[in-house]
C-alpha positions in Angstrom: -23.4 -4.8 4.2 -21.1 -7.1 5.3 -18.2 -5.4 3.7 -18.9 -2.3 4.8 -19.0 -3.7 8.9 -16.0 -5.6 8.1 -17.7 -8.2 10.5 -14.5 -10.6 11.0 -12.2 -7.6 11.4 -10.2 -8.7 8.6 -10.0 -6.7 5.3 -7.8 -8.2 2.3 -7.7 -6.9 -1.4 -4.9 -6.3 -3.8 -3.7 -4.3 -7.0 -1.8 -6.4 -9.8 -1.8 -3.7 -12.4 -3.8 -5.3 -14.7 -7.3 -4.2 -13.5 -8.2 -1.2 -11.4 -9.1 -2.1 -7.7 -11.6 -0.4 -5.6 -9.1 -0.9 -2.7 -5.8 -0.2 -3.2 -5.4 2.9 -5.9 -3.4 3.5 -8.8 -0.2 5.6 -8.3 0.5 9.1 -8.5 2.1 11.5 -9.7 1.9 10.6 -13.5 4.8 12.3 -13.6 7.2 10.1 -11.5 5.6 6.6 -13.6 5.6 4.7 -16.2 2.4 3.6 -18.3 1.3 0.1 -17.5 3.4 -2.6 -19.0 2.1 -5.9 -20.1 4.3 -9.5 -20.7 3.7 -12.8 -20.7 0.2 -11.7 -18.7 1.9 -9.8 -15.6 1.6 -6.0 -15.6 3.5 -3.6 -13.6 4.3 -0.1 -13.6 7.5 1.2 -13.4 8.6 4.2 -11.0 11.0 7.1 -12.4 11.3 9.1 -9.3 10.5 9.4 -5.7 8.2 9.7 -3.8 5.2 7.9 -5.4 1.7 7.5 -3.3 -1.4 5.3 -3.8 -4.2 5.6 -1.5 -6.2 2.7 0.1 -9.8 2.9 0.2 -11.5 1.3 3.4 -15.1 1.2 5.0 -14.1 2.2 7.7 -11.3 3.2 10.2 -8.9 -0.2 11.5 -6.1 -0.8 13.9 -3.5 -2.3 11.9 -2.0 -2.3 8.2 0.4 -4.9 6.6 1.2 -4.4 2.6 2.8 -6.2 0.4 4.4 -4.9 -2.8 5.9 -6.8 -5.3 8.5 -5.1 -7.3 12.0 -5.3 -9.4 14.7 -3.8 -8.1 18.7 -4.0 -8.5 20.0 -4.7 -4.6 21.1 -1.4 -4.3 18.1 0.5 -4.8 16.3 0.7 -1.4 12.0 0.4 -1.0 10.6 1.9 1.8 6.8 2.1 2.6 5.6 5.2 4.5 2.0 5.9 5.3 0.9 9.6 6.4 0.7 11.1 10.0 -0.5 14.2 8.3 0.0 15.2 4.8 -0.8 18.8 5.2 2.2 19.1 8.1 4.0 16.3 5.7 4.2 14.0 8.3 4.2 10.1 8.0 5.9 7.5 9.4 8.4 5.3 7.3 9.3 1.7 7.3 12.1 -0.5 5.7 10.8 -3.7 3.9 10.6 -5.8 7.4 10.4 -9.5 5.2 11.5 -9.3 1.7 11.3 -12.9 -0.5 13.7 -13.4 -3.7 11.3 -14.4 -6.6 13.9 -14.9 -9.5 14.5 -12.5 -12.1 15.0 -9.5 -10.4 11.1 -9.8 -8.6 11.3 -9.7 -4.8 8.3 -9.2 -2.4 8.2 -6.9 0.6 6.2 -6.8 3.9 5.7 -3.6 6.1 3.0 -3.5 8.7 2.2 -0.4 10.3 -0.1 1.0 13.7 -3.2 3.1 12.1 -3.8 3.8 15.7 -2.9 7.6 14.6 -2.7 7.8 11.3 -5.2 10.3 9.0 -8.3 8.5 8.2 -9.6 11.4 5.5 -12.6 10.3 2.9 -12.6 7.1 3.7 -8.7 6.5 2.9 -5.7 5.9 4.6 -2.6 7.3 2.3 0.6 5.7 1.4 4.0 6.8 -0.1 6.9 4.1 -1.5 10.6 6.1 -1.3 13.0 4.7 -3.4 15.9 7.3 -2.1 18.7 6.0 -4.5 16.7 6.4 -8.1 16.1 10.8 -7.4 17.9 12.0 -10.7 19.7 8.3 -11.9 17.5 8.0 -15.1 17.1 4.1 -12.8 13.5 2.4 -12.5 11.8 0.3 -9.9 8.9 -1.6 -11.6 5.9 -2.4 -9.0 3.6 -5.4 -9.8 1.3 -6.1 -7.3 0.3 -4.1 -4.4 -1.2 -6.1 -1.5 -3.4 -5.1 1.9 -4.2 -6.7 4.9 -6.2 -4.4 7.2 -7.7 -5.6 10.7 -9.7 -4.2 13.6 -11.4 -5.5 16.2 -14.2 -8.6 14.9 -17.9 -6.7 15.2 -19.3 -9.4 18.0 -23.2 -9.0 19.1 -21.7 -7.5 22.3 -19.7 -4.6 20.7 -23.1 -3.5 19.0 -25.2 -3.7 21.9 -22.1 -1.8 23.8 -23.0 1.1 21.5 -26.6 1.3 21.0 -26.5 1.7 24.9 
């Protein structure tokens, strides 16, 4: 019950491609991604075309979401992240990673944050998109090995519960 209510106002989750995640769902569509590969205990999936989508399933609406993606790409391959306002109208907010950390061997971690106030929350999911404009039709691949999210909202206090009950 406490996890469903998110009493502290913060919910963190990750998907490392080695095991399914109940909160960060698999990448789609299958035609734009490779099978999951394992090397030295790490799992990753190759993105062969753009865009690629994934859903974040949360027990309730949140105010913000911070998304961190561990990926392997060449310097000229730009990786962007987007969250949908309305998927049916094809409206979304796209961002470049604000912070990119170089992990060596071509692996990097990029991070972007979004305000979710006006974003689509349907079936307890926010829909996100990874955009890779430089790889469309190039035959190149960008590998993704981990997606982490941190969703935040106001903590649940007795005062807030009481106000809602009035």
